[in-house]
MOPAC internal coordinates of N, CA, C and O (Angstrom, degrees):
PM7 1SCF
backbone

  N    0.0000 0     0.00 0     0.00 0    0    0    0
  C    1.4252 1     0.00 0     0.00 0    1    0    0
  C    1.5141 1   109.51 1     0.00 0    2    1    0
  O    1.2310 1   120.53 1   -55.75 1    3    2    1
  N    1.3068 1   116.60 1   124.25 1    3    2    1
  C    1.4554 1   120.47 1   178.66 1    5    3    2
  C    1.5046 1   111.62 1  -117.02 1    6    5    3
  O    1.2310 1   121.54 1     6.70 1    7    6    5
  N    1.2523 1   114.66 1  -173.30 1    7    6    5
  C    1.5054 1   120.12 1   179.10 1    9    7    6
  C    1.5511 1   111.01 1   -67.43 1   10    9    7
  O    1.2310 1   121.04 1   140.61 1   11   10    9
  N    1.3057 1   115.61 1   -39.39 1   11   10    9
  C    1.4764 1   119.89 1  -175.01 1   13   11   10
  C    1.5112 1   114.36 1  -105.24 1   14   13   11
  O    1.2310 1   119.90 1   158.07 1   15   14   13
  N    1.3307 1   117.80 1   -21.93 1   15   14   13
  C    1.4454 1   121.98 1  -173.31 1   17   15   14
  C    1.4543 1   114.32 1  -138.29 1   18   17   15
  O    1.2310 1   120.35 1   -22.64 1   19   18   17
  N    1.2760 1   116.93 1   157.36 1   19   18   17
  C    1.4866 1   125.09 1   167.17 1   21   19   18
  C    1.4631 1   107.76 1  -123.55 1   22   21   19
  O    1.2310 1   119.01 1   -49.82 1   23   22   21
  N    1.3796 1   119.50 1   130.18 1   23   22   21
  C    1.4272 1   126.17 1   176.32 1   25   23   22
  C    1.4868 1   110.27 1  -110.69 1   26   25   23
  O    1.2310 1   121.51 1   -59.86 1   27   26   25
  N    1.3615 1   114.71 1   120.14 1   27   26   25
  C    1.4585 1   118.94 1   178.76 1   29   27   26
  C    1.5749 1   103.91 1  -118.19 1   30   29   27
  O    1.2310 1   121.83 1   -50.57 1   31   30   29
  N    1.2911 1   114.09 1   129.43 1   31   30   29
  C    1.4957 1   115.22 1  -178.50 1   33   31   30
  C    1.5256 1   110.86 1  -145.94 1   34   33   31
  O    1.2310 1   122.28 1   -13.78 1   35   34   33
  N    1.3166 1   113.23 1   166.22 1   35   34   33
  C    1.4305 1   120.44 1   171.32 1   37   35   34
  C    1.4676 1   106.89 1  -157.84 1   38   37   35
  O    1.2310 1   121.37 1   -17.32 1   39   38   37
  N    1.3418 1   114.99 1   162.68 1   39   38   37
  C    1.4437 1   122.22 1   177.18 1   41   39   38
  C    1.4811 1   110.74 1   -64.85 1   42   41   39
  O    1.2310 1   119.66 1   -36.15 1   43   42   41
  N    1.3168 1   118.26 1   143.85 1   43   42   41
  C    1.4956 1   120.43 1  -178.77 1   45   43   42
  C    1.4928 1   111.77 1   -76.80 1   46   45   43
  O    1.2310 1   119.36 1   167.42 1   47   46   45
  N    1.3571 1   118.82 1   -12.58 1   47   46   45
  C    1.4471 1   122.14 1   174.80 1   49   47   46
  C    1.5050 1   109.63 1    80.97 1   50   49   47
  O    1.2310 1   122.98 1    12.04 1   51   50   49
  N    1.3757 1   111.89 1  -167.96 1   51   50   49
  C    1.4764 1   118.07 1  -178.23 1   53   51   50
  C    1.5100 1   112.13 1   -67.02 1   54   53   51
  O    1.2310 1   119.95 1   -40.31 1   55   54   53
  N    1.3310 1   117.70 1   139.69 1   55   54   53
  C    1.4055 1   121.73 1   177.77 1   57   55   54
  C    1.5230 1   113.18 1    69.88 1   58   57   55
  O    1.2310 1   120.64 1  -157.38 1   59   58   57
  N    1.3413 1   116.38 1    22.62 1   59   58   57
  C    1.4334 1   121.01 1   178.81 1   61   59   58
  C    1.5385 1   110.23 1   -64.77 1   62   61   59
  O    1.2310 1   119.86 1   -36.51 1   63   62   61
  N    1.3352 1   117.86 1   143.49 1   63   62   61
  C    1.4087 1   121.06 1  -178.26 1   65   63   62
  C    1.5165 1   112.46 1  -105.37 1   66   65   63
  O    1.2310 1   122.14 1  -132.72 1   67   66   65
  N    1.3205 1   113.50 1    47.28 1   67   66   65
  C    1.5220 1   118.26 1  -178.17 1   69   67   66
  C    1.4985 1   112.41 1    84.40 1   70   69   67
  O    1.2310 1   121.85 1    11.17 1   71   70   69
  N    1.3442 1   114.06 1  -168.83 1   71   70   69
  C    1.4518 1   116.37 1  -173.41 1   73   71   70
  C    1.5960 1   109.00 1   -79.91 1   74   73   71
  O    1.2310 1   122.31 1   -37.23 1   75   74   73
  N    1.2686 1   113.19 1   142.77 1   75   74   73
  C    1.4686 1   121.11 1   172.54 1   77   75   74
  C    1.5238 1   108.70 1  -124.17 1   78   77   75
  O    1.2310 1   120.53 1   -46.13 1   79   78   77
  N    1.3286 1   116.59 1   133.87 1   79   78   77
  C    1.4473 1   119.76 1  -174.95 1   81   79   78
  C    1.5477 1   111.21 1  -129.90 1   82   81   79
  O    1.2310 1   120.72 1   -42.36 1   83   82   81
  N    1.2849 1   116.22 1   137.64 1   83   82   81
  C    1.4597 1   121.09 1   171.74 1   85   83   82
  C    1.5352 1   111.23 1  -120.28 1   86   85   83
  O    1.2310 1   120.30 1   -36.54 1   87   86   85
  N    1.3372 1   117.03 1   143.46 1   87   86   85
  C    1.4433 1   121.36 1  -174.92 1   89   87   86
  C    1.5062 1   106.79 1  -119.11 1   90   89   87
  O    1.2310 1   121.13 1   -54.75 1   91   90   89
  N    1.3432 1   115.45 1   125.25 1   91   90   89
  C    1.4685 1   120.23 1  -175.71 1   93   91   90
  C    1.5629 1   109.93 1  -122.49 1   94   93   91
  O    1.2310 1   120.97 1   -48.72 1   95   94   93
  N    1.3096 1   115.76 1   131.28 1   95   94   93
  C    1.4548 1   122.39 1   174.84 1   97   95   94
  C    1.5026 1   104.24 1  -137.19 1   98   97   95
  O    1.2310 1   119.95 1   -69.41 1   99   98   97
  N    1.3127 1   117.69 1   110.59 1   99   98   97
  C    1.4261 1   123.01 1  -176.89 1  101   99   98
  C    1.5310 1   111.94 1   -76.56 1  102  101   99
  O    1.2310 1   120.02 1   -21.39 1  103  102  101
  N    1.2942 1   117.57 1   158.61 1  103  102  101
  C    1.4432 1   122.70 1  -179.28 1  105  103  102
  C    1.5369 1   113.89 1   -63.39 1  106  105  103
  O    1.2310 1   120.79 1   156.73 1  107  106  105
  N    1.3103 1   116.09 1   -23.27 1  107  106  105
  C    1.4629 1   118.04 1   178.52 1  109  107  106
  C    1.4826 1   114.11 1   -72.95 1  110  109  107
  O    1.2310 1   120.09 1   173.99 1  111  110  109
  N    1.3595 1   117.43 1    -6.01 1  111  110  109
  C    1.5174 1   120.70 1   175.25 1  113  111  110
  C    1.5016 1   112.07 1   -74.83 1  114  113  111
  O    1.2310 1   119.01 1   160.24 1  115  114  113
  N    1.3332 1   119.50 1   -19.76 1  115  114  113
  C    1.4290 1   118.94 1  -179.53 1  117  115  114
  C    1.5238 1   110.79 1   142.74 1  118  117  115
  O    1.2310 1   123.25 1    22.16 1  119  118  117
  N    1.3455 1   111.38 1  -157.84 1  119  118  117
  C    1.5102 1   117.25 1  -177.20 1  121  119  118
  C    1.5078 1   108.92 1   -76.43 1  122  121  119
  O    1.2310 1   122.49 1   -15.33 1  123  122  121
  N    1.3298 1   112.83 1   164.67 1  123  122  121
  C    1.4803 1   120.88 1  -175.92 1  125  123  122
  C    1.4620 1   113.55 1   -55.60 1  126  125  123
  O    1.2310 1   118.74 1   141.38 1  127  126  125
  N    1.3156 1   120.00 1   -38.62 1  127  126  125
  C    1.4724 1   122.96 1  -176.35 1  129  127  126
  C    1.5563 1   109.02 1   -69.58 1  130  129  127
  O    1.2310 1   119.01 1   148.93 1  131  130  129
  N    1.3108 1   119.50 1   -31.07 1  131  130  129
  C    1.4423 1   122.39 1   174.98 1  133  131  130
  C    1.4703 1   111.55 1   -72.12 1  134  133  131
  O    1.2310 1   119.39 1   134.58 1  135  134  133
  N    1.3306 1   118.78 1   -45.42 1  135  134  133
  C    1.4558 1   121.13 1   176.65 1  137  135  134
  C    1.5543 1   111.68 1   -62.16 1  138  137  135
  O    1.2310 1   120.22 1   139.27 1  139  138  137
  N    1.3199 1   117.18 1   -40.73 1  139  138  137
  C    1.4589 1   119.25 1   179.22 1  141  139  138
  C    1.5030 1   114.27 1   -64.95 1  142  141  139
  O    1.2310 1   122.50 1   139.93 1  143  142  141
  N    1.3486 1   112.81 1   -40.07 1  143  142  141
  C    1.5088 1   117.60 1   176.66 1  145  143  142
  C    1.5150 1   109.17 1   -59.57 1  146  145  143
  O    1.2310 1   121.09 1   129.22 1  147  146  145
  N    1.3293 1   115.52 1   -50.78 1  147  146  145
  C    1.4452 1   119.95 1   179.36 1  149  147  146
  C    1.5053 1   114.00 1   -54.40 1  150  149  147
  O    1.2310 1   120.38 1   134.66 1  151  150  149
  N    1.3307 1   116.87 1   -45.34 1  151  150  149
  C    1.5240 1   120.35 1   176.77 1  153  151  150
  C    1.5156 1   111.19 1   -64.57 1  154  153  151
  O    1.2310 1   119.60 1   141.31 1  155  154  153
  N    1.3108 1   118.36 1   -38.69 1  155  154  153
  C    1.5459 1   119.23 1   174.77 1  157  155  154
  C    1.4929 1   108.94 1   -60.73 1  158  157  155
  O    1.2310 1   119.16 1   135.79 1  159  158  157
  N    1.3071 1   119.21 1   -44.21 1  159  158  157
  C    1.4695 1   120.73 1  -175.64 1  161  159  158
  C    1.5813 1   107.19 1   -67.96 1  162  161  159
  O    1.2310 1   117.87 1   141.13 1  163  162  161
  N    1.2947 1   121.66 1   -38.87 1  163  162  161
  C    1.4406 1   123.83 1   178.59 1  165  163  162
  C    1.5062 1   109.06 1   -63.73 1  166  165  163
  O    1.2310 1   119.66 1   132.99 1  167  166  165
  N    1.3077 1   118.25 1   -47.01 1  167  166  165
  C    1.4681 1   120.49 1   178.86 1  169  167  166
  C    1.5096 1   114.09 1   -61.90 1  170  169  167
  O    1.2310 1   121.46 1   139.03 1  171  170  169
  N    1.3332 1   114.81 1   -40.97 1  171  170  169
  C    1.5036 1   120.59 1   176.54 1  173  171  170
  C    1.5108 1   110.95 1   -64.44 1  174  173  171
  O    1.2310 1   119.25 1   135.76 1  175  174  173
  N    1.3094 1   119.03 1   -44.24 1  175  174  173
  C    1.4764 1   121.02 1   179.34 1  177  175  174
  C    1.5533 1   109.88 1   -64.87 1  178  177  175
  O    1.2310 1   120.24 1   139.39 1  179  178  177
  N    1.2793 1   117.15 1   -40.61 1  179  178  177
  C    1.5261 1   120.15 1   174.17 1  181  179  178
  C    1.5347 1   111.16 1   -61.02 1  182  181  179
  O    1.2310 1   122.22 1   130.81 1  183  182  181
  N    1.3375 1   113.35 1   -49.19 1  183  182  181
  C    1.5101 1   117.19 1   178.89 1  185  183  182
  C    1.4970 1   113.88 1   -54.80 1  186  185  183
  O    1.2310 1   120.89 1   136.38 1  187  186  185
  N    1.3722 1   115.90 1   -43.62 1  187  186  185
  C    1.4776 1   118.92 1  -179.02 1  189  187  186
  C    1.5305 1   114.13 1   -66.71 1  190  189  187
  O    1.2310 1   120.86 1   148.76 1  191  190  189
  N    1.3046 1   115.96 1   -31.24 1  191  190  189
  C    1.5041 1   119.73 1  -172.77 1  193  191  190
  C    1.5093 1   114.08 1  -113.71 1  194  193  191
  O    1.2310 1   119.33 1  -171.70 1  195  194  193
  N    1.3173 1   118.89 1     8.30 1  195  194  193
  C    1.5332 1   118.46 1  -178.75 1  197  195  194
  C    1.4918 1   114.27 1   -64.85 1  198  197  195
  O    1.2310 1   120.03 1   151.66 1  199  198  197
  N    1.3390 1   117.54 1   -28.34 1  199  198  197
  C    1.5020 1   119.27 1   178.98 1  201  199  198
  C    1.5401 1   111.73 1   -66.66 1  202  201  199
  O    1.2310 1   121.64 1   155.42 1  203  202  201
  N    1.3546 1   114.47 1   -24.58 1  203  202  201
  C    1.4945 1   120.77 1  -179.21 1  205  203  202
  C    1.5067 1   112.73 1   -80.23 1  206  205  203
  O    1.2310 1   120.38 1   160.65 1  207  206  205
  N    1.3295 1   116.87 1   -19.35 1  207  206  205
  C    1.4340 1   122.71 1  -174.40 1  209  207  206
  C    1.5113 1   114.02 1   -76.72 1  210  209  207
  O    1.2310 1   120.28 1   -37.05 1  211  210  209
  N    1.3378 1   117.07 1   142.95 1  211  210  209
  C    1.4512 1   121.87 1   172.23 1  213  211  210
  C    1.5093 1   106.82 1   -62.69 1  214  213  211
  O    1.2310 1   121.53 1   -36.20 1  215  214  213
  N    1.3173 1   114.67 1   143.80 1  215  214  213
  C    1.5000 1   116.94 1  -177.96 1  217  215  214
  C    1.5559 1   113.11 1   -78.54 1  218  217  215
  O    1.2310 1   121.44 1    -8.06 1  219  218  217
  N    1.2843 1   114.85 1   171.94 1  219  218  217
  C    1.4346 1   124.80 1   171.21 1  221  219  218
  C    1.5519 1   112.14 1    62.68 1  222  221  219
  O    1.2310 1   121.59 1  -129.24 1  223  222  221
  N    1.3996 1   114.56 1    50.76 1  223  222  221
  C    1.4125 1   120.66 1   173.81 1  225  223  222
  C    1.5381 1   107.83 1  -124.64 1  226  225  223
  O    1.2310 1   121.38 1   -35.05 1  227  226  225
  N    1.3362 1   114.96 1   144.95 1  227  226  225
  C    1.4540 1   122.69 1   170.30 1  229  227  226
  C    1.5415 1   102.81 1  -109.83 1  230  229  227
  O    1.2310 1   120.24 1   -52.22 1  231  230  229
  N    1.3613 1   117.14 1   127.78 1  231  230  229
  C    1.4286 1   118.97 1  -179.37 1  233  231  230
  C    1.4992 1   111.04 1  -142.50 1  234  233  231
  O    1.2310 1   122.39 1   -24.33 1  235  234  233
  N    1.3693 1   113.03 1   155.67 1  235  234  233
  C    1.4469 1   122.40 1   177.23 1  237  235  234
  C    1.5195 1   105.16 1  -122.55 1  238  237  235
  O    1.2310 1   121.40 1   -52.35 1  239  238  237
  N    1.3356 1   114.94 1   127.65 1  239  238  237
  C    1.4539 1   122.08 1   174.17 1  241  239  238
  C    1.5717 1   106.16 1  -103.00 1  242  241  239
  O    1.2310 1   121.09 1   -64.64 1  243  242  241
  N    1.3203 1   115.52 1   115.36 1  243  242  241
  C    1.4177 1   123.57 1  -177.35 1  245  243  242
  C    1.4981 1   111.28 1  -108.77 1  246  245  243
  O    1.2310 1   120.18 1   -62.95 1  247  246  245
  N    1.3480 1   117.26 1   117.05 1  247  246  245
  C    1.4771 1   120.06 1   179.23 1  249  247  246
  C    1.4951 1   110.85 1   -76.81 1  250  249  247
  O    1.2310 1   120.18 1   -39.01 1  251  250  249
  N    1.3322 1   117.26 1   140.99 1  251  250  249
  C    1.4278 1   122.48 1   175.03 1  253  251  250
  C    1.5543 1   109.78 1  -103.88 1  254  253  251
  O    1.2310 1   121.25 1   -10.48 1  255  254  253
  N    1.3343 1   115.22 1   169.52 1  255  254  253
  C    1.4482 1   116.88 1  -172.82 1  257  255  254
  C    1.5229 1   114.73 1   -67.82 1  258  257  255
  O    1.2310 1   119.66 1   156.44 1  259  258  257
  N    1.3347 1   118.26 1   -23.56 1  259  258  257
  C    1.4757 1   118.82 1   177.15 1  261  259  258
  C    1.4934 1   112.13 1   -73.29 1  262  261  259
  O    1.2310 1   119.22 1   163.24 1  263  262  261
  N    1.3365 1   119.09 1   -16.76 1  263  262  261
  C    1.4738 1   121.32 1  -178.53 1  265  263  262
  C    1.5489 1   110.74 1   -72.83 1  266  265  263
  O    1.2310 1   119.66 1   157.08 1  267  266  265
  N    1.2801 1   118.26 1   -22.92 1  267  266  265
  C    1.4737 1   120.88 1  -179.42 1  269  267  266
  C    1.5353 1   111.46 1   -62.73 1  270  269  267
  O    1.2310 1   119.37 1   142.98 1  271  270  269
  N    1.3060 1   118.81 1   -37.02 1  271  270  269
  C    1.4398 1   124.00 1   179.41 1  273  271  270
  C    1.5189 1   113.49 1   -89.41 1  274  273  271
  O    1.2310 1   118.50 1   171.69 1  275  274  273
  N    1.2830 1   120.46 1    -8.31 1  275  274  273
  C    1.4324 1   124.78 1  -179.98 1  277  275  274
  C    1.5327 1   112.91 1   -83.85 1  278  277  275
  O    1.2310 1   119.98 1   -18.85 1  279  278  277
  N    1.2828 1   117.65 1   161.15 1  279  278  277
  C    1.4096 1   121.93 1   176.28 1  281  279  278
  C    1.5537 1   113.45 1   -93.09 1  282  281  279
  O    1.2310 1   121.00 1   -11.24 1  283  282  281
  N    1.3119 1   115.70 1   168.76 1  283  282  281
  C    1.4882 1   120.50 1  -176.61 1  285  283  282
  C    1.5156 1   110.99 1   -58.51 1  286  285  283
  O    1.2310 1   119.07 1   137.09 1  287  286  285
  N    1.3310 1   119.38 1   -42.91 1  287  286  285
  C    1.4425 1   123.01 1  -178.20 1  289  287  286
  C    1.5270 1   112.13 1   -60.04 1  290  289  287
  O    1.2310 1   120.05 1   141.07 1  291  290  289
  N    1.3022 1   117.52 1   -38.93 1  291  290  289
  C    1.4621 1   122.19 1   178.77 1  293  291  290
  C    1.5410 1   108.72 1   -69.04 1  294  293  291
  O    1.2310 1   119.55 1   139.59 1  295  294  293
  N    1.2865 1   118.46 1   -40.41 1  295  294  293
  C    1.4697 1   119.98 1   179.06 1  297  295  294
  C    1.4927 1   111.56 1   -66.36 1  298  297  295
  O    1.2310 1   120.69 1   136.75 1  299  298  297
  N    1.3091 1   116.28 1   -43.25 1  299  298  297
  C    1.4972 1   120.38 1   178.89 1  301  299  298
  C    1.5452 1   113.43 1   -62.90 1  302  301  299
  O    1.2310 1   122.73 1   131.98 1  303  302  301
  N    1.3543 1   112.37 1   -48.02 1  303  302  301
  C    1.4934 1   115.53 1  -179.69 1  305  303  302
  C    1.5250 1   112.35 1   -62.63 1  306  305  303
  O    1.2310 1   120.10 1   139.45 1  307  306  305
  N    1.3218 1   117.42 1   -40.55 1  307  306  305
  C    1.4730 1   118.20 1   177.61 1  309  307  306
  C    1.4466 1   113.06 1   -66.72 1  310  309  307
  O    1.2310 1   118.32 1   142.51 1  311  310  309
  N    1.3129 1   120.81 1   -37.49 1  311  310  309
  C    1.4600 1   124.61 1   177.23 1  313  311  310
  C    1.4991 1   111.00 1   -60.58 1  314  313  311
  O    1.2310 1   119.92 1   135.01 1  315  314  313
  N    1.3324 1   117.77 1   -44.99 1  315  314  313
  C    1.4600 1   122.67 1  -179.78 1  317  315  314
  C    1.5294 1   109.04 1   -65.44 1  318  317  315
  O    1.2310 1   121.27 1   138.35 1  319  318  317
  N    1.3438 1   115.17 1   -41.65 1  319  318  317
  C    1.4762 1   119.90 1  -179.80 1  321  319  318
  C    1.5474 1   110.92 1   -61.39 1  322  321  319
  O    1.2310 1   120.89 1   136.09 1  323  322  321
  N    1.3458 1   115.90 1   -43.91 1  323  322  321
  C    1.4077 1   118.60 1   179.77 1  325  323  322
  C    1.5294 1   113.01 1   -68.94 1  326  325  323
  O    1.2310 1   119.90 1   145.20 1  327  326  325
  N    1.3046 1   117.80 1   -34.80 1  327  326  325
  C    1.5102 1   121.81 1   172.66 1  329  327  326
  C    1.4710 1   111.02 1   -60.88 1  330  329  327
  O    1.2310 1   121.01 1   133.07 1  331  330  329
  N    1.3580 1   115.68 1   -46.93 1  331  330  329
  C    1.4827 1   121.62 1   178.69 1  333  331  330
  C    1.5304 1   110.83 1   -58.42 1  334  333  331
  O    1.2310 1   120.49 1   131.58 1  335  334  333
  N    1.3028 1   116.67 1   -48.42 1  335  334  333
  C    1.4687 1   122.36 1  -177.17 1  337  335  334
  C    1.5027 1   111.83 1   -61.77 1  338  337  335
  O    1.2310 1   119.38 1   146.28 1  339  338  337
  N    1.3214 1   118.79 1   -33.72 1  339  338  337
  C    1.4214 1   124.49 1  -178.67 1  341  339  338
  C    1.5021 1   111.73 1   -87.86 1  342  341  339
  O    1.2310 1   118.75 1   172.41 1  343  342  341
  N    1.3610 1   119.99 1    -7.59 1  343  342  341
  C    1.4550 1   122.90 1   178.39 1  345  343  342
  C    1.5021 1   114.44 1    78.09 1  346  345  343
  O    1.2310 1   121.54 1  -155.24 1  347  346  345
  N    1.3727 1   114.66 1    24.76 1  347  346  345
  C    1.4494 1   120.04 1  -177.35 1  349  347  346
  C    1.5438 1   110.34 1   -89.14 1  350  349  347
  O    1.2310 1   119.27 1   162.24 1  351  350  349
  N    1.3046 1   119.00 1   -17.76 1  351  350  349
  C    1.4402 1   119.43 1   176.85 1  353  351  350
  C    1.5580 1   109.04 1   -87.78 1  354  353  351
  O    1.2310 1   121.07 1   -42.68 1  355  354  353
  N    1.2906 1   115.56 1   137.32 1  355  354  353
  C    1.4560 1   120.27 1   177.91 1  357  355  354
  C    1.5358 1   112.08 1   -60.79 1  358  357  355
  O    1.2310 1   120.34 1   -41.30 1  359  358  357
  N    1.3139 1   116.95 1   138.70 1  359  358  357
  C    1.4550 1   118.07 1   178.74 1  361  359  358
  C    1.5090 1   109.30 1   -64.50 1  362  361  359
  O    1.2310 1   120.64 1   -36.21 1  363  362  361
  N    1.3631 1   116.39 1   143.79 1  363  362  361
  C    1.4613 1   120.36 1  -177.70 1  365  363  362
  C    1.5855 1   108.10 1   -76.89 1  366  365  363
  O    1.2310 1   122.43 1   -21.63 1  367  366  365
  N    1.3655 1   112.96 1   158.37 1  367  366  365
  C    1.4839 1   117.03 1  -175.77 1  369  367  366
  C    1.5230 1   109.60 1   -79.16 1  370  369  367
  O    1.2310 1   119.29 1   160.73 1  371  370  369
  N    1.3534 1   118.96 1   -19.27 1  371  370  369
  C    1.4637 1   119.57 1  -175.76 1  373  371  370
  C    1.4757 1   113.14 1   -84.48 1  374  373  371
  O    1.2310 1   120.10 1   180.00 1  375  374  373

């Protein structure tokens, strides 16, 4: 759990078909255009970093109210930090 996001995940189990991701932004976060922007940012951050993720995970990315006022760079960096802390990013070869 971070300032802007909550990441909930589990292993996909046997016969998993790769990573599956859901993006949630509740109505209490604000107006529709704010929620849609946050979902777009979450999808883009996931798209940019999905090759680094360990395979066979199901996860939910839940936006928090502080994320509405944050910028894309803050959202992306926190998401990568949360993934690293949870061990969801593949270890680097170096």
